[in-house]
Backbone as CSV, one residue per row, in Angstrom:
resi,resn,N_x,N_y,N_z,CA_x,CA_y,CA_z,C_x,C_y,C_z
1,MET,0.845,-1.193,0.000,0.000,0.000,0.000,0.880,1.244,0.000
2,LYS,1.709,1.337,-1.009,2.637,2.462,-1.074,1.918,3.740,-1.460
3,ASN,0.964,3.631,-2.357,0.218,4.811,-2.796,-1.217,4.744,-2.283
4,CYS,-1.586,5.718,-1.491,-2.942,5.764,-0.949,-3.750,6.747,-1.786
5,LYS,-4.496,6.249,-2.755,-5.192,7.111,-3.705,-6.390,7.806,-3.074
6,LEU,-7.043,7.137,-2.117,-8.257,7.697,-1.538,-7.960,8.758,-0.479
7,CYS,-6.704,8.803,-0.050,-6.359,9.711,1.051,-5.641,10.941,0.519
8,SER,-6.069,12.117,0.978,-5.436,13.344,0.504,-4.071,13.564,1.161
9,TYR,-3.876,12.956,2.336,-2.588,13.089,3.028,-1.653,11.984,2.551
10,SER,-1.161,12.118,1.329,-0.387,11.052,0.718,0.927,10.788,1.466
11,LYS,1.564,11.835,1.981,2.834,11.649,2.680,2.635,10.855,3.961
12,VAL,1.561,11.145,4.674,1.278,10.422,5.917,0.919,8.978,5.602
13,CYS,0.147,8.781,4.527,-0.304,7.437,4.171,0.836,6.569,3.680
14,ASN,1.816,7.160,3.042,2.939,6.365,2.549,3.758,5.802,3.711
15,SER,3.869,6.552,4.781,4.631,6.078,5.927,3.747,5.290,6.894
16,LEU,2.489,5.718,7.043,1.557,5.057,7.953,0.245,4.769,7.233
17,PRO,0.139,3.643,6.558,-1.064,3.348,5.754,-2.339,3.258,6.588
18,PHE,-2.223,2.802,7.846,-3.422,2.632,8.666,-4.061,3.962,9.028
19,VAL,-3.303,5.048,8.973,-3.863,6.370,9.273,-4.921,6.732,8.242
20,CYS,-4.675,6.373,6.992,-5.623,6.664,5.920,-6.941,5.954,6.179
21,VAL,-6.882,4.685,6.571,-8.086,3.908,6.850,-8.808,4.473,8.065
22,LEU,-8.062,4.834,9.100,-8.673,5.390,10.307,-9.365,6.715,10.011
23,LEU,-8.762,7.546,9.174,-9.374,8.826,8.822,-10.680,8.616,8.064
24,GLN,-10.707,7.630,7.181,-11.933,7.342,6.432,-13.029,6.842,7.361
25,PHE,-12.678,5.925,8.280,-13.670,5.431,9.231,-14.162,6.551,10.134
26,ALA,-13.250,7.417,10.583,-13.627,8.524,11.458,-14.570,9.481,10.736
27,ALA,-14.325,9.734,9.459,-15.181,10.629,8.692,-16.583,10.037,8.537
28,VAL,-16.668,8.735,8.259,-17.967,8.076,8.099,-18.729,8.064,9.416
29,ILE,-18.043,7.715,10.504,-18.695,7.681,11.821,-19.158,9.074,12.231
30,LEU,-18.345,10.072,11.967,-18.722,11.446,12.302,-19.947,11.883,11.505
31,LEU,-19.984,11.543,10.240,-21.125,11.906,9.398,-22.403,11.212,9.866
32,ILE,-22.314,9.921,10.165,-23.483,9.180,10.654,-23.941,9.737,12.002
33,GLY,-22.995,10.046,12.878,-23.339,10.607,14.175,-24.012,11.961,14.040
34,LEU,-23.513,12.784,13.142,-24.093,14.110,12.931,-25.510,14.001,12.371
35,LEU,-25.699,13.127,11.395,-27.037,12.936,10.827,-27.997,12.368,11.870
36,GLY,-27.528,11.435,12.673,-28.362,10.873,13.736,-28.735,11.928,14.762
37,TYR,-27.781,12.760,15.124,-28.042,13.834,16.092,-29.067,14.818,15.547
38,LEU,-28.917,15.212,14.296,-29.875,16.134,13.685,-31.262,15.507,13.599
39,PHE,-31.333,14.226,13.278,-32.614,13.533,13.185,-33.306,13.514,14.545
40,VAL,-32.552,13.174,15.593,-33.127,13.085,16.937,-33.586,14.462,17.413
41,THR,-32.791,15.485,17.180,-33.160,16.827,17.645,-34.355,17.366,16.882
42,GLN,-34.507,17.005,15.613,-35.649,17.473,14.839,-36.939,16.752,15.224
43,GLU,-36.817,15.465,15.574,-37.983,14.670,15.933,-38.480,15.017,17.333
44,LEU,-37.576,15.361,18.221,-37.950,15.693,19.597,-38.042,17.168,19.801
């Protein structure tokens, strides 16, 4: 995994490939959490 195409931080990903995966998971979890929070606040 020398080239991390999906990650904008290519220098970090080349040295630490798992950082790219963690950033993607963190972004997805944050987005789901934000949408869930907005849904709950709008319903209540």
